[in-house]
N, C-alpha and C positions, 0 to 999 in steps of 0.2 A: 101677723107673725112679726113683721118689722117693728111694730109698736111694742109687742111683748119683749122682743130682744132688747130694744132700747130701754125699756123699763127695768131690765135686770141690772143695769149699770147707771144708777141715777147720778153718780159723781162724774161720769165720763160724758163728755160732750158728744152727742150722737146726732147725726143729720140723716134723715130719711129722704132719699131722692129716687125719682122714677128713672128707669133705665134710659129713657129717651133724653134725659137732661144731663147725662154723663158724657165725658170725653175720655179718650185714652189717657191723657195726662192725669186723670183722677186715680188711676191705678199704678202710678209711678211712685207715690209717696204715701205714707201712712197706712192705716188698716182699713179694710172694707169687708162687708158681707154682701154676697151676691145671692139673691133668692130666685130660684127657678132655673130650669134647664135652658140650653141655648135657644130653643124654639120660643120660649117666653122672655128670655133675657140674653140677648146676643153677646153680652160682655163675657159670658162664660168661655166663648171661643178663644179669647186671649190666653187662656190658661190650659186649654185642652191638650196641647202638645206635651205638657208636663204630666198628664194624668194617664193612669192605666185604664180606669173605668170612664167611659163616656156615654152620654145619652145620645142615641142615634134615632132620627126620625126618617123613615123611608116614605116619602110623600106618594110615590107611585103605588105602594102597597098599603098605604095608610096604617103603618105599623111602627110602633115605638118600642125600643128596647135599650138595655144597657149592654154595651160591648165591653168585653174583657180582653184587652190587647195581649196579655201574657198570662193565660190561665195557669194556675198552680194545680197540683194534684187535688182532685175532688171538686174543682171549680169548673163552671161552664164557660163557654166562649161568649154566650149571651144570656141575658136574663130578661124574660118577656112577661108582660102582664097577662093574666088569665083571659081578660076580655078587653076589647077596645073601649067599652063604656067604663069599666073598672070602678063603678060606684060600689061594687061588691066583688071581692076576689083578691087574689094574690097580686102584689105590686112590689116595687122596689124604689129605693132612694139612695142618694149618695151624700156623704159629708166629706168635704175635702178642705184641707188647710194647706195653702201653698204660699210661697213668697210673692210679694207684689213685683211689679215689673222691674224695679230697681233693686230688689232684694233688701229694701230698707224697712219693710213692714210686711204684713200678712194679709192674705185674702182668704176668707172663709166662704166656701161655696156650698149652699144647701139646695139640692135639686132632686126632683123625683120624676118618675115616668108620668105622673099625673098630679093633680092638686093634692090628693090624699098622700102621695109619696113625699111631696115637698113639705106638706104640713107635718108628716110623721118625723122627718129628719129634723125639722125645726123643734118639735116637741122633744126629740132625743137630745138636742143640743141644750135645751132649756131645763131639762130634768136632771138634778144632781146625781141621782142613783144611776140613770142611764149614761150620763157623761162619765161617771166613775167606771162603768163597764167599758166604755170606749177608750178611756185613758189606759185602763189595764190591758185591753186588747192590742193597743199600739205600743205597749211597754214604756209608757211615759213615766219617768222617775219623778217622785214627789219633790217639789221645790226646784225642779229644773224646767227650762222653757219647753213647751210642747213642740215636738218635732213636726215637720211636714208629714201629712198622712192623707190616706183615702180610706173610707170605710163604706162598704156596701151593706145596706140594711134591707131586709125582707120584711114585709108587713102584710097584714090582712086588712083590706078595706071592707067596711060593712056600712052600708047606707051613707056613703060619702065621708065616713070618718075612719081613721086608722086605728088598729089595735094589734096586739101581739107582734111588736117590733123585735127583730132579731138581727144581730150582726152575723153576716155570713162570709165576708171576706175583708181583709185588711191589707193595706200597703203602708209602709213607713219608709221615709227616706228624704233625700235632699231635693226633690222635685224642682 
């Protein structure tokens, strides 16, 4: 996924780094993309306090879900995978765009409840038609900078691959 994202901007200098080789100062300037939830990539935790939707792993119950801190009418407090194996079944992912730590750049966070969820939101971000849906859902004006946002995606995992992605909740704001 990182290589595919990098290939979409051949004129932009892109550096792919493992989470273990990063430091907090790497999130103070410039732009970055974080792949994976906090369990796979602990750097997500730096930005979770700004987010409404967070991936939560309950190690005692061996249960992972997306928590909705402020549900709106028609939304759930939590979104749970249909099965803990989740090679097949309903799952969820999040796409979030937030300011970096010094507010001088942006951080794009792509995370899912499982590999299929993270892969699905990555595909969502790389597919022009789907990104068009996302930009319309957050009310992004053409020609204007994209505002900070969070988008919750529902997907069907079939045999370890994602299909039938759907935007089910959106937050837009100054995070």
